[in-house]
C-alpha positions as CSV (number, residue, x, y, z in Angstrom):
1,M,-20.4,-10.3,-7.3
2,Y,-16.7,-9.5,-6.9
3,P,-15.2,-6.1,-6.9
4,Q,-14.5,-4.7,-10.2
5,P,-12.1,-1.7,-11.3
6,A,-14.4,1.4,-11.3
7,L,-15.3,2.8,-14.5
8,A,-15.5,6.8,-15.2
9,V,-18.8,8.5,-16.0
10,G,-20.0,7.0,-19.2
11,G,-18.4,3.7,-18.5
12,T,-15.7,3.6,-21.3
13,S,-12.6,3.9,-19.3
14,Y,-11.4,3.0,-16.1
15,L,-10.7,5.6,-13.2
16,T,-7.1,6.7,-12.7
17,S,-5.3,5.3,-9.9
18,Q,-3.9,7.8,-7.3
19,V,-0.2,8.0,-6.5
20,V,0.3,9.5,-2.9
21,T,3.9,10.3,-1.6
22,V,3.9,10.3,2.3
23,T,6.0,12.8,3.9
24,T,7.1,13.9,7.4
25,G,4.3,16.1,7.2
26,V,0.4,15.1,7.6
27,T,-0.6,13.8,4.1
28,T,-4.1,13.9,3.1
29,V,-5.5,12.0,-0.1
30,T,-7.4,13.5,-2.7
31,G,-10.2,10.9,-2.3
32,Y,-12.7,9.4,-4.7
33,T,-16.4,10.2,-5.0
34,P,-18.4,7.2,-3.3
35,G,-21.2,5.7,-5.2
36,T,-23.7,2.8,-5.3
37,V,-23.1,-0.6,-6.9
38,G,-21.4,0.0,-10.1
39,Q,-19.8,3.0,-8.8
40,I,-16.7,3.5,-6.5
41,Q,-17.4,1.9,-3.1
42,L,-13.7,0.2,-2.2
43,V,-10.2,1.5,-2.7
44,S,-7.5,-1.0,-2.9
45,F,-3.8,0.4,-2.0
46,D,-0.4,-0.8,-1.3
47,I,2.4,0.9,0.6
48,F,5.7,0.9,-0.9
49,G,9.0,2.0,1.1
50,D,8.8,2.8,4.9
51,D,5.9,2.2,7.5
52,V,3.3,4.9,7.6
53,R,0.8,6.0,10.4
54,V,-2.8,6.5,9.5
55,F,-5.9,7.8,11.2
56,W,-9.0,7.0,8.9
57,E,-11.5,9.2,10.7
58,G,-9.8,12.3,10.0
59,S,-7.8,12.9,13.2
60,T,-4.1,13.8,12.6
61,P,-1.5,11.1,13.0
62,T,2.1,11.8,14.2
63,S,5.3,10.0,13.7
64,S,4.4,8.0,16.9
65,S,0.6,7.8,17.0
66,G,-1.9,6.5,14.7
67,H,-2.5,3.0,13.3
68,V,0.9,1.5,11.8
69,L,0.8,0.2,8.3
70,P,3.9,-1.5,7.4
71,G,5.6,-0.8,4.2
72,G,5.0,-3.6,1.6
73,T,1.5,-4.3,2.6
74,A,-1.7,-4.0,0.9
75,Y,-5.3,-3.2,1.9
76,T,-8.8,-2.7,0.8
77,W,-10.9,-0.1,2.4
78,A,-14.4,1.3,2.1
79,V,-14.3,4.6,-0.1
80,N,-15.1,7.0,3.0
81,Q,-12.6,5.5,5.1
82,W,-10.1,6.0,2.2
83,N,-11.3,9.7,1.7
84,N,-11.0,10.5,5.4
85,S,-7.5,9.1,5.9
86,R,-4.6,11.1,6.8
87,F,-1.1,9.6,6.6
88,I,2.5,10.3,7.9
89,L,5.8,8.4,7.8
90,S,6.2,6.3,10.9
91,G,9.2,6.9,13.4
92,S,12.3,7.9,11.4
93,G,11.0,6.6,8.1
94,T,12.2,8.7,5.0
95,S,10.2,7.5,1.9
96,A,6.7,6.0,1.3
97,V,4.5,5.9,-1.7
98,I,0.8,4.8,-1.8
99,T,-0.8,3.4,-4.9
100,A,-4.6,3.4,-4.8
101,S,-7.1,2.2,-7.2
102,P,-10.9,2.4,-6.9
103,F,-13.3,-0.4,-7.4
104,N,-17.1,-0.8,-7.6
105,G,-18.8,-3.3,-5.0
106,G,-19.5,-5.7,-7.5
């Protein structure tokens, strides 16, 4: 019923979290392979450091365009939304790290 950490093929270990360093150039995430119930459906992530900007449909954000995700916040998105996301530091930001973990839909 509730999201569970996603298991690797074979179901004996959890999938590895992704750590993404966001820079002044556009950062594209590696992504996860989406699946059905029991496989990856959601990605939970947090932003450490400065604010970032994002478009999640594949467009290219700039330091002044895109949705602002403040540093210190956490989100849970559908895996396809995460996979299509492109990030960049917002404004005069100098450092941001996103840590993302995959979950199944329960």
